[in-house]
N, C-alpha and C positions, 0 to 999 in steps of 0.2 A: 776470300776463301777459295774461289774458283782457281786462282793461280796456284795456290798451295796444293789443291787436289790434283790439278793437271801436272804439277811438278812431281808429286809422289807417283802418279800414274806412269809418267814417262820414265822416271828413275827406276821404278819397279820393273817396267818392261825391259829396260836395258840390263839391269842387274839379274833378273830372274829368267827372262826368256832368252836373252843373249847366250848365256852359258849352255842352256839346253840345246839351242840350235847348233852351236859349235861342237859340243860334246857328242851329240847325236850324229852329226856329220862325220866326226872322227872315228866313231865306233866301228862301222863296217870295215874300213881299211885296217884298223888295228886288229880286228878279229881275223881278217884274212891273213895278216902277218903271223898270228898265232897258228892258224891252220897250216901255213907254209913251213913254219919252224916251231912245232909244238913244244920243244924243250926250252923255249925262250921265256923265262919267268918274268922278265921285265915287260914283255909284250902282253902277257896275260894280266899282269898287275895293271897295266894301262887300260885294258878293256874293262876290268873291274872298276877302276876309278871313273872312267867315262860313264859307265852305267850308273854308278852312285851319283855322279853329278846330275845326270838326267833325272833320276828319281827325286832327289832332294830339291832341285830347282824347279821341277814340275809342281811340287807341292807349294813351294814359295811363290810360284807364278800365279796362284789363285788370287793373290793380292792385286794383280794387274786388272782383271775385270771388275773387281770390287771397287777400286778407286776410279776405274773407267766409268762405271755406272754413276758413281757419286759426282764425278766431273761433268758428265753429260747432263745429269739432273740439274746441277748448278748452272750450267750454260743454257738449259732449256732446249736441248737438241735431241731428247730421247726419241722423238718421233721422226727424225730426219732419216731419209733413205740411206745415206752414206753410213750412218751409225748402225742402222738395222742390219745392213749388209756386213759391216765390220763385226757386229756381234755374232751373226750367223757363221761367218768365217772363223772367228775365234773359237766358237763352240765346235766347229768341225775340226779345227787344228787340235783342240783338246782331245777330241775323240780319236783322231789319228794317233796322237801321242800315247794316250792311255790304252787304246785297244790294238794298235798295230805296231808301234815302235817299241815301247817299253817291254811288252811281253815277248817280242821277238829277240830283243837284246837279252832278256833273261834266259830264253831257250838256247840261244847261241852260247851264252856263258856256261850253261849246264853242259853243253857238248864240249866246250873248251876245257872244262875242269873235270871231265869224266875220267874215271879210273882207266888205266890202260892206254892212254893217249901216247902214241909212239912218235918217234922222231923221224918217221919215214916221209913226212911231208904230205902232199896231196895225193892220196891213193884214191882209186875209184869210189870207195865207200865214203870218202871225205868230200867228194865232189858235190854231194847234196848239201853238205854243210856250207860249202863255198857259195852255192846257189842261194842259200838262205841269207847270206850276207848281202848278196846282190838285191834280193827282194827287200831286205831291211833298208838298204841304201835308197831304193825307190820310195818307200814309205816316208823315210826321213826327208827326202827331197820334196815330197808333197807337203809335209808338215812345214818345211822351211818356206816353200812358195806361198802357202796360206798366210804365214806370218808376214812375209814381205808384202803381200797384197793388203793385209790389214794395215801395215805401217804406211803404205802409200795412201790408202783411203783416209787414214787419220791425218795425214799431212795435207793432202789436196782437198779433201772434203767436198766432193763435187755436189753442186746444188746448194751448198750451205749458205745461209744468210749471215753467218757470224764472221765471214771473211776468212781468208787463208793467209 
């Protein structure tokens, strides 16, 4: 049973968290492309799609910790330090995604789809919108680094008695 739970946990992480990290990373440059050429319908459609991927797969990603807890319980490692740190970092990554990345993506999309968006490119009043994409990129990078750290901890499992 442990191997099944672990397999589902890993597959869920790849299928759910992978698309969020990629789509979230692609969103800021795609939004900047729309800001630079607001008449590009394809670029705007791309930002909408990337945001939808992030939202949907974030919800699907709830499966990852559920099966992670089941796997850890089955392996008897719920009290191990590497796992506790991984759980804390996973919770922090979820907070970063839910509180910092997704709302900022939504806000940027609102600006990009606002009435009266002209084709003059990056005017001084649009510079604040561009800065918002830079801040979003920073929070997305933090989210991705948290997940990378969790992945490394799950593989290396420092101090684990179950072997690596």
